[in-house]
gemmi code that builds the backbone of each chain (N, CA, C; Angstrom):
import gemmi

chains = {
    "A": [
        ("UNK", (-24.581, 21.224, 12.386), (-22.822, 20.789, 11.319), (-23.283, 21.012, 10.026)),
        ("UNK", (-22.217, 21.816, 8.777), (-21.904, 22.116, 7.942), (-21.341, 20.527, 7.591)),
        ("UNK", (-21.834, 19.854, 6.620), (-21.020, 19.058, 5.585), (-21.424, 19.077, 4.519)),
        ("UNK", (-20.573, 18.672, 3.622), (-19.961, 18.779, 2.470), (-20.502, 17.483, 1.924)),
        ("UNK", (-21.269, 17.735, 1.195), (-22.063, 16.730, 0.569), (-21.161, 15.939, -1.274)),
        ("UNK", (-20.904, 15.656, -1.202), (-19.870, 15.437, -2.115), (-19.837, 14.293, -3.132)),
        ("UNK", (-19.917, 14.499, -5.010), (-20.440, 13.650, -5.136), (-18.966, 12.527, -5.644)),
        ("UNK", (-18.635, 11.263, -6.374), (-17.653, 11.205, -7.011), (-16.336, 10.813, -6.514)),
        ("UNK", (-16.243, 11.620, -6.516), (-14.433, 12.519, -6.231), (-14.494, 12.892, -5.091)),
        ("UNK", (-15.069, 13.413, -4.322), (-15.733, 12.823, -2.723), (-14.565, 11.336, -2.080)),
        ("UNK", (-16.020, 11.082, -2.618), (-15.749, 9.555, -2.477), (-14.257, 8.606, -2.279)),
        ("UNK", (-13.990, 8.795, -3.523), (-12.706, 8.919, -4.508), (-11.781, 9.234, -3.458)),
        ("UNK", (-11.888, 9.747, -2.641), (-10.407, 11.015, -1.866), (-10.399, 9.823, -0.422)),
        ("UNK", (-11.966, 9.647, -0.110), (-12.286, 9.121, 1.467), (-11.670, 7.081, 1.088)),
        ("UNK", (-12.098, 7.369, 0.432), (-11.717, 5.664, 0.354), (-10.363, 4.966, 0.081)),
        ("UNK", (-9.608, 6.454, -0.962), (-8.346, 6.551, -1.095), (-6.994, 6.422, 0.220)),
        ("UNK", (-7.890, 7.525, 0.898), (-7.041, 7.814, 2.451), (-7.294, 6.862, 3.323)),
        ("UNK", (-9.005, 6.084, 3.254), (-8.762, 5.118, 4.066), (-8.065, 3.639, 4.054)),
        ("UNK", (-8.541, 3.194, 2.853), (-7.257, 2.095, 2.059), (-5.668, 2.314, 2.277)),
        ("UNK", (-5.616, 2.993, 2.309), (-4.293, 3.594, 1.941), (-3.180, 3.687, 3.225)),
        ("UNK", (-4.555, 3.885, 4.703), (-4.183, 3.710, 6.433), (-4.523, 2.713, 6.324)),
        ("UNK", (-5.460, 1.407, 5.727), (-5.726, -0.227, 6.119), (-4.419, -0.841, 5.619)),
        ("UNK", (-4.062, -0.746, 4.673), (-2.866, -0.637, 4.016), (-1.628, -0.439, 4.318)),
        ("UNK", (-1.547, 0.416, 5.776), (0.368, 0.987, 6.120), (-0.288, 0.238, 6.882)),
        ("UNK", (-1.056, 0.545, 8.002), (-1.652, -1.020, 9.004), (-1.008, -2.440, 9.119)),
        ("UNK", (-1.711, -2.975, 8.376), (-0.967, -3.161, 7.643), (1.125, -4.313, 7.927)),
        ("UNK", (1.080, -3.538, 6.668), (2.064, -3.129, 6.583), (2.851, -3.647, 7.529)),
        ("UNK", (3.200, -3.095, 8.633), (3.310, -2.288, 10.212), (4.166, -3.883, 10.693)),
        ("UNK", (2.782, -4.641, 10.669), (2.288, -5.748, 11.061), (3.009, -6.799, 10.405)),
        ("UNK", (2.785, -6.724, 9.873), (4.137, -8.115, 8.728), (5.446, -7.422, 8.041)),
        ("UNK", (5.770, -5.811, 8.191), (7.216, -5.889, 8.687), (7.908, -7.320, 10.358)),
        ("UNK", (6.802, -6.734, 10.654), (6.900, -7.668, 12.590), (6.681, -8.936, 12.090)),
        ("UNK", (6.462, -9.969, 11.355), (6.559, -10.993, 11.414), (7.332, -11.672, 10.422)),
        ("UNK", (7.398, -10.667, 9.651), (7.964, -11.191, 8.858), (9.865, -11.425, 9.462)),
        ("UNK", (10.531, -10.368, 10.817), (11.567, -10.200, 11.656), (11.245, -11.634, 11.969)),
        ("UNK", (10.104, -12.236, 12.350), (10.972, -13.306, 13.241), (11.799, -14.788, 11.868)),
        ("UNK", (11.333, -14.398, 11.641), (11.869, -15.333, 10.198), (13.330, -15.273, 10.705)),
        ("UNK", (14.084, -14.227, 11.613), (15.361, -14.271, 12.125), (15.643, -15.184, 12.881)),
        ("UNK", (14.225, -15.521, 13.976), (14.753, -16.050, 15.143), (14.554, -17.529, 14.779)),
        ("UNK", (14.245, -17.935, 12.943), (14.419, -19.905, 13.469), (13.097, -19.849, 12.940)),
        ("UNK", (12.447, -21.233, 12.319), (11.813, -21.767, 12.090), (11.005, -21.859, 12.402)),
        ("UNK", (11.588, -22.721, 14.069), (10.308, -23.094, 15.083), (9.559, -21.511, 15.632)),
        ("UNK", (9.473, -20.446, 16.051), (8.949, -19.100, 15.684), (8.478, -18.766, 14.372)),
        ("UNK", (8.991, -18.926, 13.793), (8.426, -18.417, 12.850), (6.625, -18.337, 11.657)),
        ("UNK", (7.358, -20.191, 12.120), (5.548, -21.080, 11.745), (5.057, -20.925, 12.991)),
        ("UNK", (5.240, -21.764, 14.015), (3.966, -20.857, 15.150), (3.241, -19.499, 14.979)),
        ("UNK", (3.886, -18.712, 14.556), (3.249, -17.283, 14.097), (2.851, -17.269, 13.017)),
        ("UNK", (2.574, -18.036, 12.200), (2.200, -17.696, 10.329), (0.896, -18.208, 10.588)),
        ("UNK", (1.675, -19.535, 11.263), (0.295, -20.677, 11.640), (-1.009, -20.278, 12.541)),
        ("UNK", (-0.910, -19.478, 13.349), (-1.310, -18.847, 14.946), (-1.782, -17.259, 13.815)),
        ("UNK", (-1.149, -16.824, 13.002), (-1.736, -15.246, 12.368), (-2.811, -15.319, 11.124)),
        ("UNK", (-2.469, -16.467, 10.668), (-3.104, -16.392, 9.386), (-3.219, -16.907, 9.093)),
        ("UNK", (-3.006, -18.591, 9.583), (-3.986, -19.368, 9.082), (-5.620, -20.032, 9.600)),
        ("UNK", (-6.542, -19.322, 10.107), (-7.512, -19.130, 10.581), (-9.240, -18.325, 9.549)),
        ("UNK", (-9.689, -18.434, 9.895), (-11.243, -18.218, 8.413), (-10.961, -16.905, 8.967)),
        ("UNK", (-10.942, -16.044, 9.595), (-10.887, -14.658, 10.116), (-10.028, -13.340, 9.204)),
        ("UNK", (-8.562, -14.135, 9.293), (-7.353, -13.832, 8.947), (-7.252, -13.444, 7.585)),
        ("UNK", (-8.202, -15.404, 7.105), (-8.901, -15.348, 5.353), (-9.347, -14.112, 5.099)),
        ("UNK", (-11.069, -13.268, 5.741), (-11.228, -12.303, 5.559), (-10.432, -11.361, 5.828)),
        ("UNK", (-10.050, -11.060, 6.221), (-8.883, -9.682, 6.708), (-8.132, -10.134, 5.335)),
        ("UNK", (-6.783, -11.140, 5.151), (-6.882, -10.885, 4.104), (-7.051, -10.494, 3.007)),
        ("UNK", (-8.755, -11.085, 1.832), (-9.080, -10.032, 1.604), (-9.944, -8.992, 1.663)),
        ("UNK", (-10.653, -8.220, 2.817), (-9.907, -7.443, 3.006), (-8.523, -6.202, 2.708)),
        ("UNK", (-8.057, -7.077, 3.303), (-6.676, -6.277, 2.644), (-6.676, -5.789, 0.614)),
        ("UNK", (-6.922, -6.809, 0.508), (-6.531, -7.258, -0.973), (-7.509, -6.674, -1.571)),
        ("UNK", (-8.864, -6.392, -1.389), (-9.347, -4.731, -1.677), (-9.381, -3.612, -1.760)),
        ("UNK", (-9.048, -3.284, -0.539), (-7.940, -2.282, -0.173), (-6.978, -1.786, -0.597)),
        ("UNK", (-6.097, -2.806, -1.014), (-4.798, -2.334, -2.428), (-5.906, -2.541, -3.710)),
        ("UNK", (-5.768, -3.161, -3.820), (-6.579, -3.294, -5.696), (-7.140, -2.212, -5.583)),
        ("UNK", (-8.402, -0.894, -4.684), (-8.917, -0.181, -4.905), (-7.878, 0.761, -4.741)),
        ("UNK", (-6.580, 0.567, -4.362), (-5.799, 1.900, -4.358), (-4.796, 2.258, -5.011)),
        ("UNK", (-4.832, 0.952, -5.800), (-3.915, 1.273, -8.033), (-4.737, 1.796, -8.291)),
        ("UNK", (-6.776, 1.765, -8.536), (-7.358, 1.157, -9.508), (-7.404, 2.587, -9.163)),
        ("UNK", (-7.938, 3.837, -8.089), (-7.513, 4.809, -7.976), (-6.424, 6.176, -8.024)),
        ("UNK", (-5.561, 5.361, -7.291), (-3.849, 5.887, -8.152), (-3.904, 5.830, -9.185)),
        ("UNK", (-4.409, 4.830, -10.536), (-4.237, 4.538, -11.373), (-4.675, 5.994, -12.053)),
        ("UNK", (-5.842, 6.127, -11.702), (-6.637, 7.172, -11.973), (-6.210, 8.891, -11.818)),
        ("UNK", (-5.747, 8.634, -10.638), (-4.976, 9.831, -10.060), (-4.133, 10.756, -11.514)),
        ("UNK", (-2.918, 9.420, -11.621), (-1.910, 9.520, -12.308), (-2.749, 9.547, -13.612)),
        ("UNK", (-3.782, 9.308, -14.461), (-5.195, 9.942, -15.578), (-4.893, 11.547, -15.165)),
        ("UNK", (-5.081, 11.613, -14.728), (-6.251, 12.924, -14.228), (-4.558, 13.845, -14.338)),
        ("UNK", (-3.712, 13.490, -13.294), (-2.904, 14.803, -13.297), (-1.892, 15.111, -14.882)),
        ("UNK", (-1.618, 13.790, -15.334), (-0.846, 14.117, -16.356), (-0.987, 14.017, -18.106)),
        ("UNK", (-2.188, 13.322, -17.420), (-3.371, 12.991, -19.182), (-3.920, 14.922, -19.673)),
        ("UNK", (-3.470, 15.727, -20.674), (-4.232, 17.285, -20.713), (-6.392, 16.520, -20.904)),
        ("UNK", (-7.313, 17.230, -20.502), (-8.671, 16.684, -20.163), (-8.867, 15.483, -19.342)),
        ("UNK", (-8.106, 14.840, -19.185), (-8.792, 13.886, -18.242), (-9.803, 14.095, -17.392)),
        ("UNK", (-9.641, 15.197, -16.583), (-10.244, 15.429, -15.393), (-11.760, 15.403, -15.521)),
        ("UNK", (-11.425, 16.483, -16.728), (-12.966, 16.358, -17.471), (-13.795, 15.229, -17.345)),
        ("UNK", (-12.770, 14.452, -17.734), (-13.223, 13.177, -17.715), (-13.672, 12.012, -16.757)),
        ("UNK", (-13.533, 12.980, -15.256), (-13.324, 11.937, -14.513), (-13.921, 11.488, -13.735)),
        ("UNK", (-15.304, 11.342, -14.156), (-16.453, 10.369, -13.606), (-16.626, 8.936, -14.434)),
        ("UNK", (-15.950, 8.943, -15.812), (-15.384, 8.145, -16.708), (-14.426, 7.350, -15.796)),
        ("UNK", (-13.334, 8.261, -15.720), (-12.503, 7.268, -15.050), (-12.582, 6.555, -14.213)),
        ("UNK", (-13.736, 7.187, -12.423), (-13.710, 6.573, -11.247), (-14.813, 5.248, -11.766)),
        ("UNK", (-15.497, 5.604, -13.257), (-16.127, 4.108, -13.852), (-15.158, 3.433, -13.777)),
        ("UNK", (-14.225, 3.524, -14.990), (-12.914, 3.074, -14.953), (-12.326, 2.398, -14.316)),
        ("UNK", (-12.370, 3.119, -12.927), (-10.946, 2.282, -11.603), (-12.190, 1.636, -11.135)),
        ("UNK", (-13.484, 1.327, -11.378), (-13.815, 0.248, -10.771), (-14.455, -1.112, -11.630)),
        ("UNK", (-13.673, -0.544, -12.555), (-13.625, -2.065, -13.821), (-12.506, -2.780, -13.419)),
        ("UNK", (-11.440, -2.023, -13.231), (-9.974, -2.365, -12.897), (-9.809, -3.091, -12.062)),
        ("UNK", (-10.755, -2.426, -10.834), (-11.012, -3.316, -8.981), (-11.708, -4.124, -9.539)),
        ("UNK", (-12.572, -4.729, -10.319), (-13.533, -5.325, -10.148), (-12.979, -6.834, -10.781)),
        ("UNK", (-12.241, -5.950, -11.709), (-11.390, -7.776, -12.913), (-10.478, -8.383, -11.912)),
        ("UNK", (-9.627, -6.992, -11.029), (-7.960, -7.652, -10.426), (-9.135, -7.910, -8.760)),
        ("UNK", (-10.538, -7.924, -8.392), (-10.159, -7.668, -7.170), (-10.501, -9.690, -6.886)),
        ("UNK", (-12.448, -9.440, -7.947), (-12.864, -11.048, -7.897), (-12.032, -12.173, -7.814)),
        ("UNK", (-11.487, -12.720, -8.814), (-10.952, -13.401, -9.447), (-9.904, -13.813, -7.682)),
        ("UNK", (-9.437, -13.363, -6.865), (-8.138, -13.084, -6.200), (-9.365, -13.123, -4.410)),
        ("UNK", (-10.543, -12.476, -4.855), (-10.532, -13.382, -3.889), (-11.554, -14.216, -3.639)),
        ("UNK", (-11.509, -14.809, -4.756), (-12.672, -16.364, -5.209), (-10.871, -17.682, -4.883)),
        ("UNK", (-10.503, -16.762, -5.187), (-8.684, -17.841, -5.576), (-8.385, -17.778, -3.075)),
        ("UNK", (-8.599, -16.447, -2.863), (-8.403, -16.369, -1.298), (-9.657, -17.090, -0.708)),
        ("UNK", (-11.253, -17.670, -0.911), (-11.318, -18.048, 0.009), (-12.020, -19.200, -0.342)),
        ("UNK", (-11.841, -19.735, -1.770), (-12.203, -21.135, -1.593), (-11.362, -21.972, -0.558)),
        ("UNK", (-10.929, -21.826, 0.275), (-10.219, -22.576, 1.407), (-11.231, -22.666, 2.374)),
        ("UNK", (-11.755, -21.565, 2.581), (-13.059, -21.943, 3.253), (-14.303, -23.071, 3.627)),
        ("UNK", (-14.340, -22.701, 1.881), (-15.462, -23.125, 1.437), (-14.946, -24.635, 1.165)),
        ("UNK", (-13.496, -25.288, 0.815), (-13.032, -26.933, -0.122), (-12.934, -27.367, 1.497)),
        ("UNK", (-13.251, -28.982, 1.551), (-12.505, -28.857, 2.268), (-10.974, -29.932, 1.613)),
        ("UNK", (-10.308, -29.948, 2.690), (-8.954, -30.196, 1.944), (-9.006, -32.016, 1.701)),
    ],
    "B": [
        ("UNK", (-20.560, 15.576, -20.680), (-19.240, 16.294, -20.565), (-19.660, 17.447, -19.175)),
        ("UNK", (-18.396, 17.989, -18.571), (-18.640, 19.702, -18.261), (-17.931, 20.219, -18.699)),
        ("UNK", (-18.633, 21.265, -19.021), (-17.889, 22.304, -19.461), (-15.902, 22.596, -19.701)),
        ("UNK", (-15.818, 23.196, -20.413), (-14.208, 23.660, -19.665), (-14.317, 24.549, -18.699)),
        ("UNK", (-13.407, 25.055, -17.482), (-13.228, 25.416, -16.158), (-13.294, 27.352, -17.548)),
        ("UNK", (-13.466, 28.519, -17.034), (-13.145, 29.719, -17.044), (-11.894, 30.093, -16.975)),
        ("UNK", (-11.135, 30.449, -18.228), (-9.777, 31.084, -17.713), (-9.366, 31.592, -16.267)),
        ("UNK", (-7.772, 31.414, -15.439), (-7.712, 31.990, -14.279), (-6.674, 32.623, -14.898)),
        ("UNK", (-6.457, 33.957, -14.344), (-5.730, 35.014, -14.627), (-4.927, 34.612, -12.478)),
        ("UNK", (-4.283, 33.886, -12.213), (-3.386, 33.588, -10.969), (-1.945, 34.858, -11.071)),
        ("UNK", (-1.859, 35.192, -9.856), (-0.546, 35.682, -9.921), (0.791, 34.640, -9.131)),
        ("UNK", (1.236, 34.718, -9.956), (2.061, 32.761, -9.525), (2.335, 32.883, -8.118)),
        ("UNK", (2.527, 31.971, -7.077), (2.381, 32.414, -5.724), (3.912, 31.564, -5.390)),
        ("UNK", (4.446, 31.246, -4.713), (5.684, 30.172, -4.189), (4.753, 28.937, -3.162)),
        ("UNK", (3.918, 28.877, -3.219), (3.255, 27.861, -2.386), (4.852, 26.973, -1.089)),
        ("UNK", (3.372, 27.500, -0.086), (4.815, 27.498, 1.268), (4.880, 25.973, 1.804)),
        ("UNK", (4.657, 24.930, 0.311), (5.555, 23.519, 1.188), (6.739, 23.902, 0.237)),
        ("UNK", (7.456, 25.102, -0.137), (8.353, 24.685, -1.033), (8.162, 23.842, -2.009)),
        ("UNK", (10.388, 23.571, -1.954), (10.142, 22.701, -3.007), (9.859, 20.818, -2.704)),
        ("UNK", (9.920, 20.655, -1.104), (9.658, 19.438, -0.997), (8.350, 19.344, -0.744)),
        ("UNK", (7.689, 19.999, -1.142), (5.994, 19.205, -1.126), (6.125, 18.407, -3.006)),
        ("UNK", (6.966, 19.322, -3.427), (7.265, 19.596, -4.780), (7.237, 17.746, -4.924)),
        ("UNK", (8.226, 18.165, -4.814), (8.879, 16.784, -4.512), (8.623, 15.534, -3.594)),
        ("UNK", (7.871, 15.403, -2.550), (7.031, 14.858, -2.456), (5.367, 13.810, -3.157)),
        ("UNK", (5.420, 15.087, -4.032), (4.291, 14.797, -5.135), (4.542, 13.748, -6.225)),
        ("UNK", (5.291, 14.460, -6.640), (6.245, 13.634, -7.771), (6.998, 11.838, -7.480)),
        ("UNK", (6.991, 12.188, -5.724), (7.404, 10.653, -5.147), (5.748, 9.756, -5.858)),
        ("UNK", (4.767, 10.469, -5.031), (3.895, 9.218, -4.790), (3.588, 9.147, -5.980)),
        ("UNK", (3.463, 9.826, -7.025), (3.359, 9.012, -8.317), (3.863, 8.547, -8.778)),
        ("UNK", (5.841, 8.032, -8.638), (5.809, 7.127, -9.207), (6.393, 6.137, -8.118)),
        ("UNK", (6.706, 6.458, -7.165), (6.771, 4.884, -6.461), (5.563, 4.568, -6.560)),
        ("UNK", (3.729, 5.019, -6.612), (3.131, 4.658, -6.823), (3.011, 3.738, -7.771)),
        ("UNK", (3.414, 4.028, -8.988), (3.663, 3.327, -10.442), (4.636, 1.998, -10.055)),
        ("UNK", (5.566, 2.289, -10.048), (6.201, 0.966, -9.109), (6.278, -0.383, -8.382)),
        ("UNK", (5.207, 0.964, -6.947), (4.369, -0.143, -6.908), (3.348, -0.829, -7.243)),
        ("UNK", (2.328, -0.228, -7.768), (2.237, -0.790, -9.021), (1.616, -3.016, -9.008)),
        ("UNK", (3.701, -3.274, -9.779), (3.561, -3.891, -10.220), (4.775, -4.903, -8.787)),
        ("UNK", (5.798, -3.939, -8.070), (5.787, -4.275, -6.897), (5.106, -5.064, -6.213)),
        ("UNK", (4.144, -4.367, -5.331), (3.109, -4.628, -4.848), (1.866, -5.816, -5.406)),
        ("UNK", (1.611, -5.695, -6.624), (0.430, -6.657, -6.922), (0.483, -8.087, -7.236)),
        ("UNK", (2.613, -7.646, -8.224), (2.886, -9.247, -8.071), (3.795, -9.756, -7.208)),
        ("UNK", (3.786, -9.121, -5.831), (4.092, -9.588, -4.154), (2.705, -10.790, -4.254)),
        ("UNK", (1.468, -10.010, -4.472), (-0.179, -10.484, -4.231), (0.083, -11.701, -4.802)),
        ("UNK", (0.130, -11.591, -6.208), (-0.045, -12.505, -7.020), (0.908, -13.645, -6.596)),
        ("UNK", (1.827, -13.307, -6.721), (3.081, -14.911, -6.121), (2.387, -15.443, -4.808)),
        ("UNK", (2.222, -14.866, -4.023), (2.519, -14.655, -1.926), (0.682, -15.289, -2.014)),
        ("UNK", (-0.488, -15.205, -2.675), (-1.200, -15.646, -1.694), (-2.574, -15.887, -3.423)),
        ("UNK", (-1.792, -15.553, -4.692), (-2.412, -16.718, -6.042), (-1.439, -17.786, -6.041)),
        ("UNK", (-0.262, -17.266, -6.863), (0.446, -18.351, -6.945), (0.120, -19.546, -5.677)),
        ("UNK", (0.466, -19.258, -4.524), (0.957, -19.901, -3.492), (-0.059, -19.374, -2.386)),
        ("UNK", (-0.318, -19.635, -1.578), (-1.311, -19.078, -0.354), (-0.755, -19.314, 0.763)),
        ("UNK", (-1.104, -19.219, 2.368), (-1.103, -18.666, 3.386), (0.162, -20.191, 3.591)),
        ("UNK", (-0.959, -20.867, 2.968), (-0.870, -22.333, 3.572), (0.269, -22.566, 3.422)),
        ("UNK", (0.891, -23.161, 2.064), (1.869, -22.954, 2.249), (3.547, -21.980, 2.378)),
        ("UNK", (3.403, -21.205, 3.065), (4.066, -20.042, 3.045), (4.470, -20.170, 4.311)),
        ("UNK", (6.031, -20.109, 4.939), (6.255, -20.987, 5.891), (8.225, -20.826, 5.930)),
        ("UNK", (8.635, -20.776, 6.909), (9.857, -20.538, 6.787), (10.898, -21.078, 5.897)),
        ("UNK", (10.878, -22.975, 5.182), (10.936, -23.399, 4.252), (10.829, -21.936, 2.868)),
        ("UNK", (10.265, -21.666, 3.085), (9.153, -21.461, 1.115), (10.552, -19.798, 1.794)),
        ("UNK", (10.132, -18.821, 2.431), (11.521, -17.659, 2.513), (12.431, -18.480, 2.367)),
        ("UNK", (13.503, -19.097, 2.530), (14.483, -19.718, 2.581), (14.833, -19.994, 1.583)),
        ("UNK", (13.063, -20.790, 0.740), (14.105, -20.900, -0.486), (14.036, -19.807, -1.479)),
        ("UNK", (12.513, -18.755, -0.883), (13.260, -17.482, -1.999), (14.268, -17.048, -1.610)),
        ("UNK", (14.413, -16.354, -0.356), (15.923, -15.609, -0.472), (16.636, -16.042, -0.242)),
        ("UNK", (17.509, -17.933, -1.331), (18.777, -17.851, -1.666), (19.378, -17.906, -2.908)),
        ("UNK", (17.887, -17.118, -3.539), (18.337, -16.044, -4.190), (18.265, -14.187, -4.491)),
        ("UNK", (19.499, -13.418, -4.039), (19.566, -12.485, -4.437), (18.559, -11.377, -4.863)),
        ("UNK", (17.961, -11.614, -6.180), (17.215, -11.007, -7.373), (15.678, -10.897, -6.136)),
        ("UNK", (15.229, -11.976, -5.736), (14.621, -11.775, -4.711), (14.365, -10.983, -3.461)),
        ("UNK", (16.213, -11.122, -2.890), (15.627, -9.931, -1.629), (15.489, -8.721, -1.885)),
        ("UNK", (16.702, -8.769, -2.918), (16.033, -7.005, -3.560), (15.022, -6.498, -3.788)),
        ("UNK", (13.745, -7.701, -4.595), (13.127, -7.256, -4.918), (11.924, -6.739, -3.688)),
        ("UNK", (11.774, -7.720, -2.356), (11.030, -7.631, -1.306), (11.820, -6.485, -0.892)),
        ("UNK", (12.948, -6.134, -0.659), (13.581, -5.119, -0.211), (13.010, -3.041, -1.173)),
        ("UNK", (13.541, -3.910, -1.801), (12.267, -2.110, -2.758), (11.197, -2.279, -2.643)),
        ("UNK", (10.354, -3.480, -2.889), (8.752, -3.397, -2.242), (8.850, -2.372, -0.636)),
        ("UNK", (9.658, -3.448, 0.751), (9.789, -2.774, 1.141), (9.621, -1.291, 1.447)),
        ("UNK", (10.687, -0.429, 1.384), (11.014, 0.747, 1.043), (10.314, 1.261, 0.379)),
        ("UNK", (9.484, 0.999, -0.697), (9.355, 1.518, -1.471), (7.277, 2.509, -0.837)),
        ("UNK", (7.533, 0.511, -0.718), (5.753, 0.852, 0.013), (5.456, 1.837, 0.978)),
        ("UNK", (7.235, 1.271, 2.257), (7.263, 1.645, 3.976), (6.918, 3.820, 3.406)),
        ("UNK", (7.828, 4.580, 2.407), (8.213, 5.582, 2.269), (6.784, 6.339, 1.479)),
        ("UNK", (6.225, 5.389, 0.454), (4.822, 5.923, 0.168), (4.022, 5.945, 0.944)),
        ("UNK", (3.950, 4.778, 2.278), (2.576, 5.368, 3.054), (3.077, 6.076, 4.123)),
        ("UNK", (4.137, 6.293, 4.952), (4.972, 7.060, 5.440), (4.215, 8.723, 5.033)),
        ("UNK", (4.491, 8.812, 3.752), (4.571, 9.947, 3.577), (2.886, 10.348, 3.763)),
        ("UNK", (2.367, 9.650, 3.273), (0.362, 9.223, 3.763), (0.106, 9.938, 4.443)),
        ("UNK", (0.911, 9.191, 5.168), (0.635, 9.047, 7.165), (0.962, 10.013, 7.125)),
        ("UNK", (1.871, 11.400, 6.971), (2.127, 13.055, 7.021), (1.483, 13.867, 6.968)),
        ("UNK", (0.696, 13.268, 5.406), (0.144, 13.952, 4.393), (-1.691, 14.258, 5.427)),
        ("UNK", (-2.015, 13.223, 5.750), (-3.114, 13.379, 7.074), (-2.707, 14.250, 8.823)),
        ("UNK", (-1.378, 14.045, 8.603), (-1.675, 14.576, 9.927), (-1.295, 16.038, 9.320)),
        ("UNK", (-0.598, 16.473, 7.840), (-0.625, 17.642, 7.796), (-2.147, 18.504, 8.375)),
        ("UNK", (-2.952, 17.815, 7.435), (-4.734, 18.218, 6.923), (-5.682, 18.372, 8.232)),
        ("UNK", (-4.855, 17.051, 9.380), (-5.977, 16.845, 11.268), (-4.833, 17.794, 12.239)),
        ("UNK", (-3.592, 17.883, 12.198), (-3.371, 17.909, 13.346), (-2.759, 19.357, 13.701)),
        ("UNK", (-3.311, 19.431, 13.877), (-2.689, 21.425, 13.556), (-1.891, 21.961, 14.435)),
        ("UNK", (-2.351, 21.664, 16.158), (-1.649, 22.441, 17.392), (-0.293, 22.393, 16.988)),
        ("UNK", (0.322, 22.831, 17.519), (2.100, 23.498, 17.124), (2.355, 21.548, 17.803)),
        ("UNK", (2.150, 21.422, 19.653), (2.747, 20.721, 19.928), (2.433, 19.405, 19.715)),
        ("UNK", (1.361, 19.345, 19.146), (0.314, 17.856, 18.597), (1.409, 17.329, 16.755)),
        ("UNK", (1.031, 18.503, 16.048), (2.581, 18.044, 14.993), (3.368, 17.378, 15.662)),
        ("UNK", (4.746, 18.082, 16.025), (5.323, 17.323, 16.959), (5.787, 16.182, 17.380)),
        ("UNK", (4.411, 16.082, 18.310), (4.762, 14.407, 17.828), (4.308, 13.516, 17.223)),
        ("UNK", (3.042, 13.808, 16.285), (2.731, 13.393, 15.277), (3.699, 12.949, 14.299)),
        ("UNK", (3.683, 13.953, 14.081), (4.578, 13.981, 12.433), (6.305, 13.040, 13.276)),
        ("UNK", (6.816, 13.396, 14.453), (8.008, 12.421, 14.741), (8.310, 11.194, 14.633)),
        ("UNK", (6.260, 11.001, 15.515), (6.250, 9.787, 15.763), (6.278, 8.309, 14.381)),
        ("UNK", (5.539, 9.175, 13.160), (5.601, 9.120, 11.819), (7.180, 8.804, 11.033)),
        ("UNK", (7.867, 9.322, 11.682), (9.022, 9.597, 10.976), (9.500, 8.576, 12.120)),
        ("UNK", (9.528, 8.266, 13.029), (10.535, 7.170, 14.230), (9.764, 5.416, 13.479)),
        ("UNK", (8.517, 5.552, 13.659), (8.273, 4.050, 13.067), (8.363, 3.915, 11.603)),
        ("UNK", (8.478, 4.934, 10.610), (9.514, 4.929, 9.393), (11.435, 4.823, 9.337)),
        ("UNK", (11.811, 5.358, 10.216), (12.582, 5.372, 10.345), (13.014, 3.204, 11.022)),
        ("UNK", (12.625, 2.739, 11.782), (12.123, 1.874, 12.813), (11.831, 0.352, 11.719)),
        ("UNK", (10.628, 0.638, 10.824), (10.042, -0.534, 10.369), (10.986, -0.332, 9.185)),
        ("UNK", (11.687, 0.889, 9.146), (12.804, 0.125, 7.106), (14.004, 0.026, 7.847)),
        ("UNK", (14.372, 0.222, 8.964), (15.275, -0.669, 9.797), (15.174, -1.773, 10.217)),
        ("UNK", (14.203, -2.697, 10.770), (14.000, -3.913, 10.956), (14.077, -5.258, 9.801)),
        ("UNK", (13.011, -3.979, 8.703), (12.636, -4.931, 7.203), (13.997, -5.240, 6.685)),
        ("UNK", (15.086, -4.407, 6.424), (15.960, -3.920, 6.082), (17.316, -5.404, 6.441)),
        ("UNK", (17.280, -5.422, 7.979), (18.169, -6.212, 8.830), (17.679, -7.414, 8.467)),
        ("UNK", (16.165, -7.835, 8.674), (15.745, -8.805, 9.083), (15.987, -10.068, 7.021)),
        ("UNK", (15.358, -8.712, 5.998), (16.330, -9.781, 4.583), (17.539, -9.579, 4.488)),
        ("UNK", (18.852, -8.555, 5.109), (19.672, -8.380, 4.734), (21.181, -10.411, 5.664)),
        ("UNK", (20.042, -9.755, 6.244), (20.826, -10.989, 7.400), (20.641, -12.761, 6.821)),
        ("UNK", (19.409, -13.074, 6.863), (19.532, -14.181, 6.322), (20.529, -14.964, 6.218)),
        ("UNK", (20.741, -15.987, 6.510), (21.567, -16.592, 6.223), (21.197, -17.885, 4.737)),
        ("UNK", (21.917, -17.374, 4.674), (21.527, -18.287, 2.714), (22.257, -20.098, 2.938)),
        ("UNK", (21.607, -19.654, 2.547), (21.062, -21.691, 3.003), (20.995, -22.505, 1.627)),
        ("UNK", (22.115, -22.163, 0.788), (22.309, -22.843, -0.562), (23.775, -22.002, -1.143)),
        ("UNK", (24.188, -22.621, -2.203), (25.550, -22.536, -2.731), (25.486, -21.002, -3.211)),
    ],
}
model = gemmi.Model(1)
for chain_id, residues in chains.items():
    chain = gemmi.Chain(chain_id)
    for i, (resn, *xyz) in enumerate(residues, 1):
        res = gemmi.Residue()
        res.name, res.seqid = resn, gemmi.SeqId(i, " ")
        for name, pos in zip(("N", "CA", "C"), xyz):
            atom = gemmi.Atom()
            atom.name, atom.element = name, gemmi.Element(name[0])
            atom.pos, atom.b_iso = gemmi.Position(*pos), 0.0
            res.add_atom(atom)
        chain.add_residue(res)
    model.add_chain(chain)
structure = gemmi.Structure()
structure.add_model(model)
structure.setup_entities()
């Protein structure tokens, strides 16, 4: 089997696609759970309680935010490459810059979201 | 730093995607830029300032007393869904080549898009206003 052993450009693309799909999948679920708001407080509150206020869901929340922030950072890198003359020759530096943006946005968010798992209320 | 690519002489050819693909290309970038603010703002408000522990029916009711927030949420919904479903369409184009399966996958994508947009819009628009 012929395998394309790409470098950062390839991985950027693969992760962009995977993160996009992940966020889209969540979005579909989220539209459906929010729809329950139209059926009254009991159903909606019960759903939020069951679906989101548990350790597995909190981890999933962090994974979701990671996917969203990566997709955003790499998306901005793509926009830079598409609209800024010469950016394509710096695409690897932009790749590192995208990861810097990712860490700056994601790490504090992950800390805030994971804290409830470790702190007793 | 990579050396500049050699100059290419290419005969101008109309791309097969035509005008739709060109529109789609711009749409990804424009919607993406708007979503940077809308989506990250949503995460900021829902997960960082608040959290899943405080979000309940009362929270939504309070938020949706404001038409401004309803519009924000609807804009986020429609842009994120269009951006994402258009992305799904591109993925289908990349991996699904048989004519029959393309019809199945692309119509499913379109139907999902329509259904989810309708559900979300109805939810936001018909939720009762609880205050003056």
